[in-house]
C-alpha positions in Angstrom: 129.0 34.6 72.1 125.7 36.4 71.9 123.6 36.1 68.7 120.8 38.5 67.8 118.2 36.8 65.6 115.0 37.9 63.9 113.0 35.8 61.4 114.0 36.7 57.8 110.4 36.8 56.7 109.6 39.3 59.4 112.5 41.5 58.3 111.2 41.4 54.8 107.8 42.7 56.1 109.7 45.4 58.1 111.3 46.7 55.0 107.8 47.1 53.4 106.8 49.6 56.0 106.6 53.2 54.8 110.2 54.6 55.0 109.3 57.4 57.4 107.6 55.0 59.9 110.4 52.5 59.6 113.2 55.1 60.1 111.4 56.5 63.2 111.3 53.1 64.8 114.9 52.4 63.8 116.0 55.7 65.4 114.1 54.9 68.6 115.7 51.4 68.8 119.2 52.8 68.1 118.8 55.3 71.0 117.6 52.5 73.3 120.5 50.3 72.1 123.0 53.1 72.8 121.7 53.5 76.4 121.7 49.8 77.0 125.3 49.6 75.7 126.4 52.4 77.9 124.9 50.6 80.9 126.6 47.3 80.1 129.5 48.3 77.9 132.2 46.9 80.3 131.1 43.4 79.4 130.7 43.9 75.7 134.0 43.1 73.9 132.8 43.2 70.3 129.6 43.6 68.3 129.2 43.3 64.6 126.5 43.0 62.0 126.3 40.0 59.7 126.0 40.1 56.0 124.6 37.9 53.2 124.9 34.2 53.9 126.6 31.6 51.7 125.9 28.0 52.7 128.6 25.5 51.9 127.8 21.8 51.6 129.7 18.9 50.2 128.0 19.7 46.9 129.2 23.3 46.7 128.1 26.7 47.9 125.0 28.8 47.3 123.3 31.9 48.7 121.1 31.2 51.7 119.1 32.9 54.4 119.1 32.7 58.1 117.8 34.7 61.0 121.2 36.0 62.3 121.5 39.8 62.3 124.3 40.6 64.7 126.7 39.0 67.1 128.6 40.1 70.2 131.4 38.7 72.2 130.6 39.3 75.9 132.7 38.6 78.9 130.8 37.3 82.0 131.0 34.9 84.9 128.6 32.4 83.3 126.0 32.2 80.5 123.4 32.9 83.1 125.2 36.1 84.2 125.4 37.3 80.6 121.7 36.3 80.0 120.7 38.5 82.9 121.9 41.7 81.2 120.0 40.8 78.0 116.6 40.2 79.5 115.3 43.7 78.6 117.5 44.3 75.5 116.2 46.7 72.8 116.6 44.0 70.2 113.3 42.6 71.5 111.6 45.7 69.9 111.8 43.6 66.7 108.7 41.3 66.5 109.7 37.7 67.2 113.3 38.6 67.8 115.4 36.3 70.0 118.9 36.4 71.6 121.0 33.3 72.0 123.9 33.0 74.3 126.6 30.3 74.3 130.0 30.0 75.8 133.1 30.2 73.5 135.4 27.3 74.4 139.0 27.0 73.4 139.7 24.2 71.0 
């Protein structure tokens, strides 16, 4: 599993940019993402965006925030093999963005 993260506070600041500037940066990043996906698409099995977070505790549930933006399911020989293809990923165009990779294990 590959998780694409960016600090929620930074994303709030991003949304304050003038729309024209923000849209231009988003279009550039989308084009870079498309090219990256075409180069590595055989390994990518699924990618989806995340929505609003609800945190559940023993006391109930409530809206919450986290840094998770997207996730992918990627097939590779090892976490290190998968990490190698992500070292220059366009997601890093977002300030302070990170990508986390962890194996999915059967239960």
